[in-house]
N, C-alpha and C positions, 0 to 999 in steps of 0.2 A: 506496498500497498504507499509505502513511505519512497520507493523510488519510482512509484507511477504519479504520484501528487512532482515529485522531483525533476519528473522529467515531464509532465506537463508545465510546471512553470518554466523550466529552460527554452519551451519550442516559444510557449510565447513570448518568453527577454528575449528570442532571439529575434521573431519579426518586430520586436519595438525597438529595439537595439540598433537597427537600421538607418534610425533619426536621432539625433542627440537630446539627452535628454531636457537642454533647452529650447532645438526646436518642437519637442511635442509639448510644449509647459505652455507656448505662443498658442501651436496647432488645439490645442483644447481649451484655453481660454479663448479664441476664437469662434472654436461650437458654442460656446457657451452666449457669447456674446449676440449669439447668432438667434442660441435658442431664445435667447432672453427677448432680443426683438419682435420674433414669433411672439413670441408670448402676449409681450406687452399691448399687442395688436389687438388684442380678449381683451385688455385688461387684465389679466392675471399674479401683474405683477405690480410695483407699484408706479416704475418708472414707465413715463407714455416714451415712444418711438421715436420723436421727434427732440425728447429730451435726455436718452442715449444718446443717439444721435451725436448729438452739440456738444455733452457734455467727452465722449469718447474722440470725438474727433481735438475738444483742447486739450483735453487728457494727452493725448498720443502728439501732439505737436510740443506743448508744451516742457513731456520727463523727454523725449528727442532732443531735443532746443534745448534742456541743459545739459545732457547728457554731453552732446557732443561740445560743449564749452567744457566742462567736467575733464576730457579727455583732452581737447586740448591740451587742454589748460597743465596737466600729467602726463601729457606726451605720447599718453597709447592710444590703441584703432581702436574707433569709437563702433561699438554694437549693439546695432541699431535693433535686435531680440533684444537683451536686456532689456531697453528702455522698451517696447516695447509689451515685456512680460510686467515691467513696471506702473503699467496703463490703464494695461486690461484688469490686473488685477485691484487699484485705487476705484476703477468704474464700481465694480461689482459691490464694493466696499461704503464708499463716497453715494450723497446723495446727490442722484443727476437731476438739474435741473437747466432752466433757460433763464429765469432769475439772472444779470450782468455783474451781484456782487456775487451771487452762488457761485458762477466761472470762476470769479474770481479769487474765492476761497479756494474751490474745485484747487487752480491754476498755483497758489500755496501751497498742496500739498504736496501736486507735483514737482513741483521747484524742493520742497524738498524731500523727497522720498531720492526721487535724483540726483539731492548735495550731501545725502545720508552715504552714499556709495566711497563719498573720499575722505569728507570729515571726518568721517564715521566708518574706522576700516582700518587696518592693522596685517599692514606684510600684506596687500592686493587682496589679502580678505574681509568682506563682512562682517561689521561688528553685529549690526542689526540688520533684520529684515525694514528693506528699502517703506514697502507697500507701509506697516508699521508702525515705518515715523512720520513718515505722512499723514496719513489719519491721523496720530497723535497733537501732531502742531497746528492741525489744523480744529483738533476739538478744541485744545486750548489758546488755539482764536477766536475764535468762534464764542469763548467764556468774555474771551474782553468783545465782543463784536459781533453775537449772535449772526447780522448782518451773510456775516461772511457764508453759513450751516455750518453741520456738521458731520462725521459719518456718521451713518444706516445705517451698515449691515444688509442690505433690503436685500442679498440672495441670499436670505436664512428666510424661507418662502415654503411653502409644501409644489409647488409647480418647476417650486427649480430642485429639489432634496434629488429625483432620480438623475437628471441630465453631472449635478457635480458628483454624485456617487460615481453613475457611469462613466465621464474621462474625469475625472479623480482619479477614479484605481486604474487606469493607463498609464497616470506618471509617477502614481507608488509605484507601482507591480515596473517599471521602469526604471526608481529612484531605487527600488528596494527598499521602501519601509511603508509596506502595508500592518509590518508586527507592531511597528512604532507609531505608527500611526493608530490602528486598534487600539492601542494601549491607549493613548487622548481623550479620541469619545469614548471609553469606557467609562474613565474618571471623567470624561467634562459634561456626559451624560448624566452621570451615576449622582454626582456632586451635585448638582444645579436639578435634578427629582426629589434629592431629602430637604435640597431649601427650598425649597417648592413644594412641598408635603409640608416641612415645618411651618411655610406660612400658612399652610390651609390651615392644619394645626393650631396656629394663637387664634384667625380669625372663628374656628367655627365651622370652617367647612366642610363637607365627608369625604375624605381621599374617595380618592381614584381612579388606582398607574397608569394604568391604562390609559386613560384621558392627563393624566400627567405626560408619561415620557413618551409618546405620538410627538406630540407640538414637539417640544424641549426640542429631540429629535429630526424634526421635518422642518418644523420652522425657527430653527433659533443657527448661526452662522458655521456652526462647529463641523458640521460636513465639511466649508470651502475653508478655514481658515487649514485644516489642517490639510486637506490635498494639498493644494495650496503655497501654503502659507509659512505652516511651521517643515513641510517635509523639503523645503531649501537648501541647496546640499554645504554652498557656503556658510550659514550660521547653525548648520548642526555638528557634534562633533564627532569625535572619527570612528570609538568603539560603540556598539550596541547600548554595553547595560548602563553608557552616557546620553546615550541617544531618549532614550526609554527612560530616564533619570527627570530629564530635560520637557518628554511630552507629559512624562505624570504630571509639572512642578506647573508647565500648563494643561492644563485639564483641570485641575484644583484650581491656579484661580482663574479659570475664564470660566467653571464653571458654578463659582459663589464670586462672585465682583466684589468687591470689599468698597466701600464707600467711602471716600477719600471729600467729599465734600462738596464742591462740584463740581469737579468731574469724580469716577468712577474707577475702577482696575476691572474693564474690562477686557473685551476682546486682544486689542489692538496692544494694550498696553499688558496685560498677560503677557504676552507672547515677547514685547520686549526686553519684562525682565527674564520669561523662559531661554532668548538669547544672548542677554546675560551672563547667567549662567554655562553655556556652550564655550562659550571665547573662552572662559576661562581652564575650563577642558581645553581645549583647540590652541591655544596661546603661542603653543611652537611649535604647530603645524604650519605651520603658513613661510619659506624664508622661498631665497632667490639661488640659483647653483648657476654654476657659471662649469658650461660643457667643455670641459678635458678635451678627451676622445673618444669617436667614432668608429665601433673594431669589427670586422665580419667576422661572425660565430664559426654559422653557418655560410650554403648558399643564399638562405633566404634567410635567416636570423641577424639583424644586427641590436651592438651594443652603444646604445648613453652612458661615456661616464664625466659622471661631475663631483664639482668642487658648493659644499653645502658653504655660503657665506656665516651662518649662525647651527647653532646649535639644534639639530633636528630629530626630535621626537616619534618615534616609529619603534612596529613587534615588527619581529621579521612573520614574516605570511601577509602586512596588509601593501597596500596598493597607494601610489601619492596623484594626482593627477596636476598635471602639464600643461600650459596652458600658451598659445605657442599665438602669438599675435596677429595678424598678418587681412592682407585688400582681403574686399569678396569671398568672404568663407562659403560652403559649402552647407546644406544640410544636414553637416556633420560639425558645425562650432569651431570654435577656435582653440577648444582640452579636451584633455582624453586623458584616461588613467590608465596606468602601466604597473604592473606588482614590481617589487622593489628586489632587486636579486643581488644585493649589497645585503650586511647583516649590517643589524646599529655598532657593532666592533670595527668593521669597515669606517669609519666616519670619520673626517669630516667628507668622501672616497663613499657618493650614491651611483650603484646605476643600477642605471634597467634598463629590460631590453624586450622586440617586441618581432613581429617577424612582416618583410621587404614586402611579400604579395610577391605577385611572377608579374615578366614588365609586358603584359599583353594584357595585362587588367587596369581599368580606368584609377587612377590616383586621385582620393581627396584632397583635398587643396588645404586640409590642412600637413598631409605626408610630404606633401611639395614644399610648404612654408617648413617641417620638419630637417628634411635635407637641405635647404639651404641654411642652417645654419654652423655657425664657423668656430670656433675653438674659439673661447677668449666669451662670447658673444653670453649673454643673459635669462635667465627664461625662470617662471615664476613658478614658484609652484603653492596652491591655491588647500590643498589643504592636502590631509593624510589618512586616510578611512579605512576599514575595513577589519573580521574578525576570523579570519581561518588563520584562525590561532590555534597551534598545539595543543593539547588537552595542557593543563598546567599541572596536570600529575605525571612527570616525566618516565614515572612505573606503568604509564600505558599504554598497550602494546598498539602499534599507528600503520597504517595501508597506506599509502600515496597511489594516489596513480595519473599521472600527468599526460596529460595530448598536449601535444608540439607542442606551444609557446607557452604553455601552461604549467612548464616545468618552473620555471619560476618564482616561483614565491616557496617552493618546493628549495631550488638553491636558496635560498635567502634562508631557512629553516635551519634548511643541513648544518650551514657553514658558521649561524649562531649554538648548533646545537654543538658544535666542534669547536669553536673560540670559549665560548661556555662550560667543558670539562662535561655535557650533562649525559648521563647513557642511558639510550633508549631504543628499545623495539622496535625499529618499521624496516618494513618493504617498499618500494619502488617498485610499482608495475610506468611504463614509459613507452608510452605509443608515440609513434612517428611516419611520417608516409614513405622510408627511408633510410639508413644508417647514417649517411650524413649529413642528415637529418637531424642527427641524435645531441642535442645542444650542450654546453658546463659537465661535457662527459668527466675532464680533469676533476671539476672542484665535487662531483659527486661522488666519482672514488676515493678521493682522500676523509670521505666522510665513511667509509668504511659501511652502506649499508648496501642489504645483499636489491640489488635490483633484475628485475624480468623485464627485457626487451621485448619489444613487439612491431615488428616494420617486417617489412614484404621481401630485403635481401635479410641477407646474414648477415650483421660490421662484421669489422677484423677485430679482430687483438683484443677480443674484450677483456675485460679487468678480472678477479680472477671467482672477487665476486658478481657478474652477472652470467645472463643463463638471457641465452635471447627463446622464444616462445613460439621455437618450429612446428606448423602444424598444426598452434594452440587454437583454436576459435576465442576470440574476448567474448563470450556469454555470463549467465552467473555458473556451468558447470566449468569453465575455461580459467575464469577465475581460481575455486576451488582448486583446481591443479595445479595450478601453480602458487597461491596462496592459500595452502593447507587449511590455518588454523583461521579462516576470515571472517569466523561467524566472532571473535574475540576482538580481533582490530577493531578501532574507531575508522573511516571509511574515508580518505577526504579526497575529494578527485577538483583538479581543476583546468582546462580550456577553455574553449567556444558553446558555448550554451548548446550552440544541434545536437555536440557529441556527446555535451554530459549526458542529455536526456536520454540518448542512446544506451549510454552508458548506467546512468543510473538505473533501472531494474536489475542489471547483474550485480547490484550492490548491498540489496536488501538483506543479501543470509550478514552480510556485516551489520559490528552491535553499535553503530548509528554513520550516517551521510551528511559531510560536513560538504558543500560545492561552493564554486571561488573562479563564477560566468564572468567573459568578459564579451564583449560585440565587435573585436577587432577597433582599427580604427586607421 
């Protein structure tokens, strides 16, 4: 059952992975805006069609203009997608209007949101969600000048609940944040139900939990807040337990707003406090790297060696997001995720590797830009994430299954094992198209772990602890043949999502399955 679910998860992830998460978020928000416009024609949402159109135009123009100015000041490539995402989120958070002063307030929120990306940032990483900053600035300005308006979170209405859930699910699937946002929703809705029940009891009103629960779930902004704001990668910490902690805090504060007099601790303020906690967790994961060397590891695998300008905190098995700004980026965007090949003990040296791909395949704009980066140039790491970590108990038996370039996180873990003098029981199953594509042989051999190789051709000069699985089919029975004690091992599998989807059912006999899928670049 677990293998089947893992297979389904990775097949869907492979489809969604063809588009960058930023482009997917923009497409999802654009689709929501179209749905809202259609619903407004029938009076099913609060704004009128003209209010939505005009407010959206103002937000898009102001956000794009403010971001353009900001990028010119800091001398970075302007990313229109980022501007439009901020504008689209604000469209659902603020109160659409045709009133001139109300539009001034909306423009103020847009400027504040865009400015926060540069003024409230640390080493290229947002400290706060930009849209939440914009909404908060408008809320504060509205206290002094009510004519400017205030946030309304009109997206929290039953007519919008299903579209938000559907498009939000696609975003959360792509960003792998379903469990994190599920925790937020459970806590936010649960706390809100408790708060409303307490208010009903104080007023002497009979309790009907169903009548309380459904309006809170469908008429509150919790679905939108979780799917499109709390899930923003740049304002989340690197580890899942940290992300769950942030989600729980935001859920608690959003579900039971604290009255601060003129202003309450509502949705956007709850998110900002959560952002602060996330920043405290992630303060050491945003650095700049200087490219030192570019090496050919196999006919199709390339390695980049960097020097980190300052201490970078990461654990073996995690990945970083590397930004390569360039003009006219395609649908994959200007950022890409790479598993870290080197171990923490190698710092300040840091290495990543990737598959170059065939010469006949069309190159992404990111790939062309990365190929043009020369030694001595600097690139920004916007963050480090991931929970693809070996068991904390070193005595736990482990099975590593690496498909192609998916061997990279295992190389980091094996290097760390050697450097830290850990005694672990590890077996590595290494799958490659051909023997020439077995990358990092020397580093894996130095770890001394047994390796079972699945390739079409027989590799030459295999180390004593390596075995070529000639004639063995890579399925459940085949895995038991090469790893007889599979049922006692914790299985870790890394590689392209489609291949993980094919292999996951074969690993159902393992004690547990942990995956590390990537959609390429």
